[in-house]
Each structure stands twice: as C-alpha cells, then as structure tokens.
C-alpha positions as CSV (number, residue, x, y, z in Angstrom):
1,M,5.9,10.9,23.0
2,V,3.0,9.0,21.5
3,E,5.2,9.4,18.0
4,L,8.1,7.5,20.2
5,M,5.4,5.1,21.3
6,K,4.1,4.0,17.8
7,A,7.8,4.2,16.4
8,K,8.8,1.7,19.2
9,T,5.9,-0.5,18.6
10,V,6.2,-0.2,14.8
11,R,9.9,-1.5,15.0
12,T,9.0,-4.5,17.5
13,T,6.2,-5.7,14.9
14,I,8.4,-5.7,11.8
15,A,10.9,-7.6,14.1
16,I,8.5,-10.1,15.0
17,A,7.4,-10.4,11.7
18,D,10.6,-10.9,10.2
19,A,11.6,-13.8,12.7
20,L,8.0,-15.3,11.8
21,S,9.0,-15.1,8.3
22,F,12.4,-16.7,8.5
23,C,11.0,-19.4,10.6
24,C,8.4,-20.4,8.2
25,A,10.7,-20.2,5.2
26,T,13.2,-22.4,6.7
27,A,10.4,-24.8,7.5
28,I,9.5,-24.8,3.9
29,V,13.0,-25.8,2.7
30,A,13.4,-28.3,5.3
31,L,9.9,-29.9,4.2
32,M,11.2,-29.4,0.5
33,L,14.4,-31.2,1.3
34,T,12.8,-33.8,3.3
35,G,10.4,-34.6,0.2
36,A,13.1,-34.5,-2.6
37,F,15.3,-36.8,-0.8
38,R,12.6,-39.3,0.4
39,D,13.5,-42.9,-1.4
40,D,10.7,-45.0,-0.3
41,Q,8.1,-43.6,-3.2
42,K,6.4,-47.0,-4.6
43,Y,4.4,-45.2,-7.4
44,S,5.2,-43.0,-10.1
45,Y,2.1,-41.2,-11.4
46,S,1.6,-40.3,-15.0
47,V,-0.7,-38.7,-17.4
48,S,-2.8,-41.3,-19.9
49,T,-5.3,-40.9,-22.0
50,T,-8.2,-43.4,-22.1
51,T,-11.1,-43.5,-24.2
52,T,-14.7,-43.8,-22.9
53,A,-17.9,-44.0,-24.3
54,A,-18.7,-40.2,-23.1
55,V,-15.7,-38.7,-23.8
56,D,-12.9,-39.2,-25.9
57,K,-9.2,-39.2,-25.0
58,L,-9.7,-37.5,-21.5
59,P,-6.1,-37.6,-19.7
60,V,-6.6,-39.3,-16.2
61,L,-4.0,-39.6,-13.4
62,S,-3.0,-43.0,-13.5
63,I,-0.5,-44.9,-10.8
64,R,2.0,-47.3,-12.0
65,P,4.8,-48.9,-10.1
66,C,7.3,-48.2,-12.5
67,D,7.7,-46.3,-15.9
68,E,8.8,-47.8,-19.0
69,I,12.2,-47.0,-18.7
70,Y,13.9,-47.4,-15.4
71,V,16.8,-46.5,-13.7
72,V,18.7,-48.5,-11.1
73,G,18.9,-46.8,-7.8
74,E,21.6,-47.6,-5.1
75,G,21.5,-51.0,-3.4
76,E,18.7,-51.8,-6.0
77,T,19.1,-55.7,-7.5
78,L,17.2,-56.8,-10.0
79,H,15.2,-59.2,-7.8
80,T,13.9,-56.3,-5.8
81,I,13.2,-54.1,-9.1
82,S,10.9,-57.2,-10.4
83,D,9.2,-57.2,-7.4
84,K,8.7,-53.4,-7.3
85,C,7.6,-53.2,-10.9
86,G,5.9,-56.2,-11.4
87,D,8.2,-57.6,-14.0
88,P,9.7,-61.2,-13.6
89,F,11.3,-61.1,-17.1
90,I,13.8,-58.0,-16.7
91,V,16.9,-60.1,-17.5
92,E,15.0,-61.5,-21.1
93,R,13.6,-58.0,-22.1
94,N,17.1,-56.2,-21.5
95,P,20.1,-58.0,-23.8
96,H,22.3,-55.4,-22.4
97,I,22.4,-57.2,-19.0
98,H,24.9,-60.2,-19.5
99,D,24.9,-60.7,-15.7
100,P,21.9,-60.5,-13.5
101,D,24.5,-59.9,-10.5
102,D,26.1,-57.1,-12.2
103,V,23.9,-54.5,-11.5
104,F,24.8,-50.9,-11.0
105,P,23.4,-47.3,-9.8
106,G,22.5,-45.4,-13.0
107,L,22.1,-48.9,-15.5
108,V,18.7,-48.3,-17.6
109,I,16.5,-51.1,-17.9
110,K,13.0,-51.5,-19.7
111,I,10.2,-52.2,-17.8
112,T,7.3,-54.3,-18.7
113,P,5.0,-54.9,-15.8
114,Y,3.3,-58.2,-15.8
115,S,-0.5,-58.1,-15.9
116,S,-2.3,-61.5,-15.0
117,S,-5.4,-59.8,-17.2
118,A,-3.2,-59.6,-20.1
119,T,-3.0,-63.2,-19.8
120,S,-6.1,-64.4,-19.2
C-alpha cells in the first residue's frame, strides 16, 4: 500500500514538473520571438578599440545610432533614416541613389553620422 502511494506521488510530481517545464519553454520561446521581431531599436552596439593613457586598444562597447553600412527597412525614407542616423548627406554620399523618393526595402546605403565636434 505504501509502495502504491509512493508511486502515485512520484507520477504526480513528474506530471507537474513536465507541465511547468512546458510552460517555461513556451514563455522563453515567446520572449525570444518578441525580441527578434521588435523594430523599435534605436541603437546598434559594436565593439571598438580605444587608446587611453593607461591601456592601449582596450575593447569598449560603444553605442552608435547606425552602422556604417545600412540596409533600408520597410516603410523607411531617406528623411527618417537621416533623422535616425544623424547623417543629413545620405544622397550626396551614395551616388547609386538617383532619385531620393525611390528608396525601397533592402537598399544598401553608406551612413556617415554627422558630428558637431568634427566641424568645431
């Protein structure tokens, strides 16, 4: 009788653990998909090297609004990309863009963010 109760308790415990692990796995997959399809990320992160007085070429995580090579996304215009990336001269730096109104998803453009400190 005691053996039967122990076996039943073990089966119940295993069933509960299976149900919980399924729920956790489902939640993790949902979070991963939500993060993968988010389109409102304003910054891309890149590892660059800097030179300081104490340490030469220390890798640093820097926040840049856009990478140097940018792929146009759905619904973007040169104006929105210019605002997002800080490059007011996109057309001038990309001679393959003949018509600024003819921008389509997948178009690859070169971005050079404008820096006010570079002109000062």
